[in-house]
The first five atom37 places (N, CA, C, CB, O) and aatype in JSON, in Angstrom:
{
  "aatype": [12, 16, 15, 1, 7, 2, 17, 3, 0, 10, 1, 6, 3, 16, 10, 1, 0, 14, 6, 0, 0, 0, 7, 18, 6, 0, 0, 1, 19, 1, 13, 11, 10, 7, 1, 0, 19, 1, 6, 1, 1, 6, 0, 10, 6, 1, 10, 0, 0, 0, 10, 7, 12, 1, 10, 1, 19, 7, 13, 6, 14, 1, 3, 5, 0, 19, 7],
  "atom_mask": [
    [1, 1, 1, 1, 1],
    [1, 1, 1, 1, 1],
    [1, 1, 1, 1, 1],
    [1, 1, 1, 1, 1],
    [1, 1, 1, 0, 1],
    [1, 1, 1, 1, 1],
    [1, 1, 1, 1, 1],
    [1, 1, 1, 1, 1],
    [1, 1, 1, 1, 1],
    [1, 1, 1, 1, 1],
    [1, 1, 1, 1, 1],
    [1, 1, 1, 1, 1],
    [1, 1, 1, 1, 1],
    [1, 1, 1, 1, 1],
    [1, 1, 1, 1, 1],
    [1, 1, 1, 1, 1],
    [1, 1, 1, 1, 1],
    [1, 1, 1, 1, 1],
    [1, 1, 1, 1, 1],
    [1, 1, 1, 1, 1],
    [1, 1, 1, 1, 1],
    [1, 1, 1, 1, 1],
    [1, 1, 1, 0, 1],
    [1, 1, 1, 1, 1],
    [1, 1, 1, 1, 1],
    [1, 1, 1, 1, 1],
    [1, 1, 1, 1, 1],
    [1, 1, 1, 1, 1],
    [1, 1, 1, 1, 1],
    [1, 1, 1, 1, 1],
    [1, 1, 1, 1, 1],
    [1, 1, 1, 1, 1],
    [1, 1, 1, 1, 1],
    [1, 1, 1, 0, 1],
    [1, 1, 1, 1, 1],
    [1, 1, 1, 1, 1],
    [1, 1, 1, 1, 1],
    [1, 1, 1, 1, 1],
    [1, 1, 1, 1, 1],
    [1, 1, 1, 1, 1],
    [1, 1, 1, 1, 1],
    [1, 1, 1, 1, 1],
    [1, 1, 1, 1, 1],
    [1, 1, 1, 1, 1],
    [1, 1, 1, 1, 1],
    [1, 1, 1, 1, 1],
    [1, 1, 1, 1, 1],
    [1, 1, 1, 1, 1],
    [1, 1, 1, 1, 1],
    [1, 1, 1, 1, 1],
    [1, 1, 1, 1, 1],
    [1, 1, 1, 0, 1],
    [1, 1, 1, 1, 1],
    [1, 1, 1, 1, 1],
    [1, 1, 1, 1, 1],
    [1, 1, 1, 1, 1],
    [1, 1, 1, 1, 1],
    [1, 1, 1, 0, 1],
    [1, 1, 1, 1, 1],
    [1, 1, 1, 1, 1],
    [1, 1, 1, 1, 1],
    [1, 1, 1, 1, 1],
    [1, 1, 1, 1, 1],
    [1, 1, 1, 1, 1],
    [1, 1, 1, 1, 1],
    [1, 1, 1, 1, 1],
    [1, 1, 1, 0, 1]
  ],
  "atom_positions": [
    [[0.72, -1.31, -0.05], [-0.17, 0.01, 0.25], [0.93, 1.29, 0.19], [-0.99, -0.1, 1.95], [1.15, 1.87, 1.25]],
    [[1.65, 1.76, -1.07], [2.43, 2.98, -1.25], [1.76, 3.72, -1.95], [3.66, 2.88, -1.78], [2.25, 4.85, -1.93]],
    [[0.71, 3.63, -2.67], [0.28, 4.63, -3.57], [-0.23, 5.77, -2.87], [-0.69, 4.13, -4.49], [-0.45, 5.56, -1.67]],
    [[-0.46, 6.82, -3.26], [-1.31, 7.92, -2.54], [-2.86, 7.72, -2.42], [-1.11, 9.24, -3.29], [-3.63, 8.04, -1.52]],
    [[-3.04, 7.16, -3.5], [-4.78, 6.42, -3.77], [-4.79, 5.62, -2.83], [0.0, 0.0, 0.0], [-5.76, 5.96, -2.16]],
    [[-4.16, 4.47, -2.19], [-4.43, 3.67, -1.8], [-4.47, 3.99, 0.0], [-3.65, 2.76, -2.49], [-5.14, 3.4, 0.83]],
    [[-3.63, 4.98, 0.19], [-3.61, 5.74, 1.38], [-4.71, 6.4, 1.99], [-2.81, 6.6, 1.23], [-5.21, 6.28, 3.11]],
    [[-5.05, 7.26, 0.82], [-6.44, 8.21, 1.04], [-7.77, 7.24, 1.25], [-6.76, 9.27, -0.45], [-8.65, 7.46, 2.07]],
    [[-7.71, 6.03, 0.22], [-9.03, 4.91, 0.73], [-8.74, 4.58, 2.17], [-9.1, 3.26, -0.2], [-9.56, 4.92, 3.02]],
    [[-7.86, 4.07, 2.45], [-7.5, 3.43, 3.89], [-7.92, 4.64, 4.9], [-5.68, 2.97, 4.06], [-8.85, 4.44, 5.68]],
    [[-7.36, 5.69, 4.9], [-7.85, 6.75, 5.85], [-9.67, 6.83, 5.78], [-7.06, 8.34, 5.33], [-10.4, 6.7, 6.76]],
    [[-10.06, 7.05, 4.49], [-11.61, 7.09, 4.56], [-12.36, 5.9, 5.29], [-12.14, 7.12, 3.12], [-13.17, 6.13, 6.18]],
    [[-12.1, 4.82, 4.92], [-12.37, 3.59, 5.59], [-12.36, 3.6, 6.83], [-11.65, 2.69, 5.29], [-13.26, 3.12, 7.52]],
    [[-11.01, 4.31, 7.38], [-10.93, 4.17, 9.21], [-12.1, 5.27, 9.77], [-9.04, 4.77, 9.98], [-12.79, 5.18, 10.79]],
    [[-12.08, 6.3, 8.78], [-12.81, 7.47, 9.42], [-14.18, 7.29, 9.57], [-12.66, 8.66, 8.7], [-14.76, 8.0, 10.39]],
    [[-14.9, 6.31, 8.79], [-15.97, 5.68, 8.53], [-16.56, 5.47, 9.9], [-15.72, 4.5, 7.73], [-17.77, 5.66, 10.01]],
    [[-15.88, 5.12, 10.94], [-15.86, 4.51, 12.13], [-16.5, 5.43, 13.08], [-14.53, 4.11, 12.52], [-15.7, 6.31, 13.41]],
    [[-17.61, 5.54, 13.62], [-17.96, 6.48, 14.73], [-17.1, 6.98, 15.42], [-18.68, 6.03, 15.57], [-17.13, 8.21, 15.53]],
    [[-16.1, 6.27, 16.09], [-15.5, 6.8, 17.1], [-14.26, 7.35, 16.35], [-15.28, 5.82, 18.28], [-13.54, 8.17, 16.93]],
    [[-13.99, 6.95, 15.16], [-12.54, 7.47, 14.59], [-12.95, 9.06, 14.14], [-11.88, 6.39, 13.05], [-12.28, 10.09, 14.26]],
    [[-14.42, 8.86, 13.52], [-14.77, 10.33, 13.1], [-14.72, 11.46, 14.36], [-16.36, 10.31, 12.45], [-14.15, 12.54, 14.37]],
    [[-15.43, 10.89, 15.31], [-15.55, 11.92, 16.62], [-14.02, 11.95, 17.23], [-16.78, 11.27, 17.95], [-13.99, 12.84, 18.08]],
    [[-13.09, 11.49, 17.15], [-11.89, 11.68, 17.5], [-11.13, 12.63, 16.36], [0.0, 0.0, 0.0], [-10.49, 13.61, 16.72]],
    [[-11.23, 12.31, 15.13], [-10.79, 13.22, 14.36], [-11.49, 14.72, 14.43], [-10.87, 12.63, 13.14], [-10.81, 15.68, 14.07]],
    [[-12.84, 14.94, 14.88], [-13.38, 16.04, 14.94], [-12.93, 16.74, 15.82], [-14.47, 15.99, 15.01], [-12.66, 17.91, 15.56]],
    [[-12.69, 16.12, 17.29], [-12.03, 16.66, 18.69], [-10.69, 17.25, 18.38], [-11.8, 15.44, 19.84], [-10.26, 18.31, 18.83]],
    [[-10.08, 16.42, 17.54], [-8.61, 16.72, 17.21], [-8.48, 17.55, 15.99], [-7.78, 15.42, 16.99], [-7.38, 17.56, 15.44]],
    [[-9.68, 18.42, 15.35], [-9.42, 19.15, 14.52], [-10.01, 20.45, 15.22], [-9.89, 18.67, 13.22], [-9.61, 21.5, 14.71]],
    [[-10.87, 20.59, 16.3], [-11.18, 21.77, 17.08], [-10.15, 21.99, 17.92], [-12.39, 21.7, 17.81], [-9.79, 23.16, 18.06]],
    [[-9.35, 20.78, 18.76], [-8.42, 21.49, 19.72], [-7.24, 21.99, 18.53], [-7.75, 20.3, 21.12], [-6.63, 22.94, 19.01]],
    [[-6.97, 21.81, 17.8], [-6.04, 22.42, 16.47], [-6.5, 23.55, 16.23], [-6.07, 21.67, 15.07], [-5.87, 24.55, 16.57]],
    [[-7.61, 23.61, 15.65], [-8.48, 25.39, 15.71], [-8.31, 26.22, 16.72], [-10.08, 25.45, 15.79], [-7.91, 27.37, 16.55]],
    [[-8.59, 25.72, 17.89], [-8.51, 26.05, 19.44], [-6.92, 26.84, 19.36], [-8.6, 24.37, 20.63], [-6.73, 28.05, 19.32]],
    [[-6.2, 26.07, 19.36], [-4.69, 26.26, 20.04], [-4.34, 27.26, 18.53], [0.0, 0.0, 0.0], [-3.59, 28.22, 18.71]],
    [[-4.68, 27.11, 17.6], [-4.09, 28.07, 16.5], [-4.74, 29.71, 16.6], [-4.51, 27.36, 14.9], [-4.16, 30.76, 16.31]],
    [[-5.92, 29.53, 17.05], [-6.76, 31.1, 17.23], [-6.08, 31.56, 18.76], [-8.95, 30.93, 17.34], [-5.91, 32.77, 18.9]],
    [[-5.71, 30.7, 19.86], [-5.24, 31.04, 21.14], [-3.51, 31.73, 20.45], [-5.26, 29.39, 22.39], [-3.17, 32.91, 20.49]],
    [[-2.97, 30.96, 20.07], [-1.51, 31.57, 19.25], [-1.8, 32.74, 18.65], [-0.87, 30.63, 18.01], [-1.27, 33.68, 19.23]],
    [[-2.39, 33.02, 17.76], [-2.62, 34.01, 16.84], [-2.82, 35.16, 17.97], [-3.9, 33.7, 15.75], [-1.99, 36.06, 18.07]],
    [[-3.83, 35.09, 18.7], [-4.25, 35.97, 19.72], [-2.95, 36.61, 20.45], [-5.21, 35.18, 20.73], [-2.53, 37.76, 20.48]],
    [[-2.51, 35.49, 20.99], [-1.01, 35.97, 21.89], [0.02, 36.68, 20.79], [-0.03, 34.36, 22.67], [0.84, 37.51, 21.19]],
    [[-0.05, 36.38, 19.67], [1.32, 36.84, 19.11], [0.82, 38.28, 18.49], [2.06, 35.66, 17.82], [1.53, 39.12, 17.94]],
    [[-0.66, 38.35, 18.75], [-1.01, 40.05, 18.2], [-0.97, 41.0, 19.29], [-2.62, 40.28, 17.52], [-0.82, 42.22, 19.2]],
    [[-1.17, 40.11, 20.65], [-0.8, 40.86, 21.77], [0.52, 41.21, 22.29], [-1.3, 40.34, 22.63], [0.8, 42.24, 22.9]],
    [[1.26, 40.33, 22.0], [2.79, 40.25, 21.98], [3.28, 41.68, 20.87], [3.32, 38.44, 21.27], [4.1, 42.52, 21.23]],
    [[2.77, 41.68, 19.87], [3.2, 42.97, 19.11], [2.53, 43.99, 19.6], [2.98, 42.97, 17.65], [3.19, 45.02, 19.46]],
    [[1.5, 44.16, 20.12], [0.64, 45.33, 20.44], [1.72, 46.07, 21.81], [-1.24, 44.69, 20.98], [2.22, 47.19, 21.92]],
    [[1.78, 44.59, 22.9], [2.73, 45.02, 23.96], [4.29, 45.74, 23.46], [3.01, 43.63, 24.82], [4.66, 46.83, 23.91]],
    [[4.93, 45.13, 22.68], [6.14, 45.58, 21.8], [6.0, 46.85, 21.5], [6.34, 44.86, 20.52], [6.88, 47.65, 21.82]],
    [[4.88, 47.26, 20.86], [4.67, 48.41, 20.25], [4.38, 49.6, 21.38], [3.52, 48.17, 19.24], [4.38, 50.82, 21.22]],
    [[4.19, 49.0, 22.29], [3.71, 50.25, 23.52], [5.11, 50.42, 24.15], [2.33, 49.68, 24.95], [5.22, 51.41, 24.88]],
    [[6.08, 49.72, 24.02], [7.2, 49.22, 25.0], [7.11, 48.46, 26.11], [0.0, 0.0, 0.0], [7.91, 48.49, 27.04]],
    [[6.05, 47.69, 26.03], [5.83, 46.73, 27.35], [5.91, 45.49, 27.01], [4.51, 46.83, 28.07], [5.93, 45.17, 25.83]],
    [[5.99, 44.52, 28.1], [6.03, 43.09, 28.0], [4.5, 42.6, 28.36], [7.2, 42.46, 29.04], [3.73, 43.17, 29.14]],
    [[4.23, 41.37, 27.57], [2.97, 41.02, 27.64], [3.33, 39.93, 28.97], [2.28, 40.42, 26.09], [4.45, 39.42, 29.07]],
    [[2.24, 39.66, 29.94], [2.47, 38.74, 31.08], [0.91, 38.09, 31.19], [3.07, 39.61, 32.59], [-0.09, 38.7, 31.57]],
    [[0.98, 36.85, 30.8], [-0.72, 36.25, 31.22], [-0.42, 35.15, 32.38], [-1.71, 35.29, 29.62], [0.67, 34.59, 32.54]],
    [[-1.54, 34.94, 33.12], [-1.26, 34.14, 33.99], [-2.56, 33.83, 34.79], [0.0, 0.0, 0.0], [-3.55, 34.53, 34.56]],
    [[-2.61, 33.05, 35.51], [-3.92, 32.7, 36.23], [-4.06, 32.8, 37.94], [-4.2, 31.2, 35.82], [-3.23, 32.32, 38.71]],
    [[-5.12, 33.43, 38.29], [-4.88, 33.58, 39.74], [-6.42, 33.26, 40.42], [-4.25, 35.23, 40.1], [-7.48, 33.55, 39.87]],
    [[-6.31, 32.64, 41.62], [-7.47, 32.17, 42.32], [-8.38, 33.69, 42.34], [-7.01, 31.43, 44.01], [-7.99, 34.84, 42.52]],
    [[-9.65, 33.16, 42.09], [-10.74, 34.32, 41.98], [-10.57, 35.35, 43.45], [-12.51, 33.51, 41.9], [-10.89, 36.54, 43.37]],
    [[-10.19, 34.93, 44.37], [-10.13, 35.4, 45.42], [-9.02, 36.36, 45.9], [-10.24, 34.49, 46.04], [-9.03, 37.03, 46.94]],
    [[-8.0, 36.3, 44.93], [-6.8, 37.1, 44.72], [-6.81, 37.75, 43.57], [-5.65, 36.4, 44.78], [-5.81, 38.46, 43.43]],
    [[-7.59, 37.75, 42.68], [-7.46, 38.33, 41.63], [-8.18, 39.94, 41.92], [-8.06, 37.37, 40.51], [-8.91, 40.16, 42.89]],
    [[-7.84, 40.98, 40.9], [-7.96, 42.11, 41.22], [-8.94, 42.77, 40.18], [-6.67, 42.67, 41.37], [-8.59, 42.83, 39.0]],
    [[-10.02, 43.2, 40.53], [-11.15, 43.59, 39.73], [-12.25, 42.89, 39.96], [0.0, 0.0, 0.0], [-13.28, 43.12, 39.33]]
  ]
}
């Protein structure tokens, strides 16, 4: 099974299983979310650099958060 067509057919056959399709969809959503987060972070880093600042992102417990 070395030709491209055979691999494509194997992939299609595999993704017909409901579990495989669900796993593929979950991975696709995670990939898109990761890309969106990375793009937003990069935009914020550029903004911070333009303002002569450093971007700092973190999590704090609600009882210690400001605001």
